[in-house]
TITI-467094 format. One line per 10 residues: their letters; for each residue x, z negated, y of C-alpha. Coordinates in steps of 0.001 Angstrom, whole numbers. Each point is the difference from the previous one (the first is absolute). Layout:
a	X Z Y; ...
//
This chain:
mkklllcala	209725 -17473 87999; 1858 131 -3326; -1496 3396 -782; 1110 1309 3380; 3551 -1229 -587; 51 1666 -3400; -1261 3203 1583; 2754 -130 2617; 2641 -563 -2679; -1322 2920 -2018
ltslagsmfa	152 2271 3035; 3538 -1123 769; 1034 738 -3576; -1677 3399 173; 1773 838 3232; 3342 -1028 -1496; -528 2186 -3051; -652 2970 2263; 3335 -478 1758; 2390 -166 -2987
adykvelsek	378 1464 -3473; 2715 -264 -2643; 1072 2616 -2517; 2235 -512 -3027; 1849 2949 -1496; 1605 -893 -3336; 2920 2076 -1218; -111 1695 -3383; 2786 64 -2571; 658 3631 882
nvgywwynks	613 -937 3641; 3015 -2256 -554; 3154 444 -2048; 3760 344 124; 2787 2380 -907; 2725 -1299 -2289; 3480 1389 530; 3069 -998 -2015; 3567 996 751; 3304 -697 -1714
qwsggkdesk	3528 337 1401; -569 -953 3612; 2779 2290 1269; -1195 3569 -514; -2756 -1461 -2124; -2210 1492 -2644; -3785 -208 -410; -867 -1812 -3218; -3787 -17 56; -2983 622 2234
dwlysnsekl	-3590 -949 -643; -3271 -650 1775; -1817 -3320 -429; -3238 -1257 1544; 940 -3531 -1067; 2176 -1783 -2525; -1204 -1793 -3139; -1047 -2989 2122; -2080 2213 2321; 2486 -426 2835
vevknqydyy	1343 2583 2421; 3719 -422 626; 2076 762 3090; 3533 -487 -1137; 3739 605 429; 2228 -1419 -2685; 3766 355 -223; 2211 -1125 -2880; 3767 288 251; 1951 730 -3164
ggsdryfeqr	3398 736 1521; 1691 3204 1001; -2353 2745 1104; -2730 -831 -2529; -3048 -1528 1589; -3622 -269 -988; -2494 659 2761; -3759 -377 -367; -2327 1020 2813; -3775 -231 239
dayiqidlss	-1983 1107 3045; -3758 -640 94; -2488 2582 1295; -3546 -676 1154; -2884 2346 873; -3194 -1647 1244; -3262 1937 -326; -1743 106 3400; -3163 1815 -1114; -2143 -3155 163
lsgidvstis	958 -387 3688; -710 3591 1032; -3439 -852 1393; 1251 -2800 2239; 318 560 3746; 3735 -502 534; -598 -1456 3460; -1840 -2970 -1573; 2896 -1051 -2254; 1501 -3275 1201
kitfnfcike	2352 -899 -2868; 1469 1471 -3188; 2305 -1854 -2362; 1753 934 -3233; -180 -2941 -2403; 2154 -423 -3090; 1220 -2902 -2113; 3746 -385 -592; 1067 -1418 -3359; 3726 -199 681
lndatsspar	2110 295 3143; 3779 -415 -59; 2535 163 2822; -2595 1465 2327; 1616 -998 3295; 3586 1251 -222; -991 3483 -1122; -3759 452 160; -2210 2558 -1694; -1834 2115 2538
lkhldvqsia	-3655 1028 -88; -321 3344 1781; -2977 2155 962; 92 3794 -158; -1077 1011 3507; -142 3784 -454; -1108 1326 -3380; 1569 3444 -337; -903 -75 -3715; -3616 -962 -680
ptgdaaqklg	-169 -3169 -2129; -2141 260 -3121; -491 -3715 -513; 2566 64 -2780; 2933 -2229 945; 2099 1983 -2492; 404 2514 2837; 2618 -2466 1267; -925 497 3650; 1984 -2526 2047
gstevansat	-640 -1459 3439; 1620 886 3315; -770 -3006 2240; 586 -3630 -953; -3077 -2216 312; 1401 -3125 -1714; 2884 -1266 -2088; 549 -2670 -2605; 1918 -2292 2364; -3369 -1289 1258
mivgwnsidv	-1849 88 -3332; -709 -2808 -2462; -703 -409 -3694; -3787 188 -271; -2413 1862 2226; 1311 2028 2939; -2204 1606 2629; 1695 2788 1957; -1490 1456 3186; -277 3769 -552
gssiisdlen	-2741 638 2573; 1784 2570 2151; 1299 1837 -3086; -3381 332 -1724; -1843 850 3215; 2519 2777 630; -602 1326 -3531; -3773 -61 496; 277 1758 3369; 2210 2662 -1605
gydyavfgfe	-2586 546 -2716; 2321 -1075 -2813; -1621 -807 -3347; 2669 -2551 -926; 2232 -2456 1828; 3542 188 -1365; 2449 -2910 -141; 3366 -431 -1651; 1701 -3259 -983; 3696 777 237
kfgsemdhsr	2474 -1783 -2232; 2074 -2846 1344; 3061 1025 1972; 3050 752 -2073; 2768 -2498 -510; 2544 263 -2812; -382 -2260 -3014; -3179 -1632 1179; -3676 168 -957; -2980 334 2303
lltfyspsss	-3476 -378 -1359; -3611 50 1171; -2923 264 -2387; -3708 55 818; -3090 180 -2196; -1255 3488 -776; -3645 1125 183; -129 -76 -3804; 724 -3738 -134; -2747 -2373 -1122
elvdgvsvvp	1859 -3080 1245; -1638 -2513 2323; 1726 -2040 2712; -2068 -3010 1082; -2946 1639 -1704; 362 3250 1960; 780 3414 -1496; 3509 1175 905; -959 3676 328; 1488 1285 3301
ylsvtttnvp	-2566 1009 2606; -569 1214 3522; -2193 -2199 2228; -1771 1700 2911; -1937 -1815 2732; -2203 1890 2427; -1637 -1212 3193; -3223 1889 609; -1688 223 3394; -3798 -126 -477
epatyaavfg	-2257 2631 1553; -1938 -1023 3165; -3176 -144 -2096; 1621 -2623 -2221; 871 -2133 3019; -3617 323 1202; -1357 -1103 -3383; 2237 -3078 -171; -640 -1144 3555; -3714 758 -374
alalalaayr	-200 -2241 -3054; 1829 -2745 1866; -2404 327 2932; -3004 -326 -2328; 1526 -3092 -1603; 580 -1551 3440; -3560 776 1107; -1399 -1581 -3161; 2105 -3090 586; -1256 -342 3591
rrk	-3635 326 -1144; 473 -2761 -2530; 1360 -2284 2724
//
């Protein structure tokens, strides 16, 4: 009887494994970065410096607006928008119709004043310029999928299922997202930082590298159903003979 129960459990486990599969797509350092833009003299301002960074010295990606008021027309304005391109090549062989869930997962290190003027995560719905996987292209999003008003310090899991499925159906090689800076407000700082793919930090023992999580629900072929139910029938017959 014990052997039969173990057999039934094994078959149940096998059937479950045939119905669902999970894929993890980790981002690379090249995929995520931000553009740094400085400006002096707020009124009719002047560009002071521009640079491209994949992460800062602490391996963090920054989404930032910072304003400092010095009086008169002189102001210091620092802006950083993050850009993200996610390689979809490892998902190209998946039947899109079997995808049940896709989330973008990233770990926030610091989050300030997120509710009153949130940073917005946007997906690029139509890619008129083909992404190369290099976030230094600075391709921004067009449709908001989330914003920092609902995010927390630590891990955040954002539903991007419809966005990624649309990209896969369009045959895009990369999914493009932009993390826009916090909304502007004079003499105030907005800040969001998340761990970059180059970080070796651990949070609760887990790597903080951002990743895409994909869950598929597969419908077995009729022959698979026949094999499972046939095995169950044999187990039942053996049990009856033993009784």
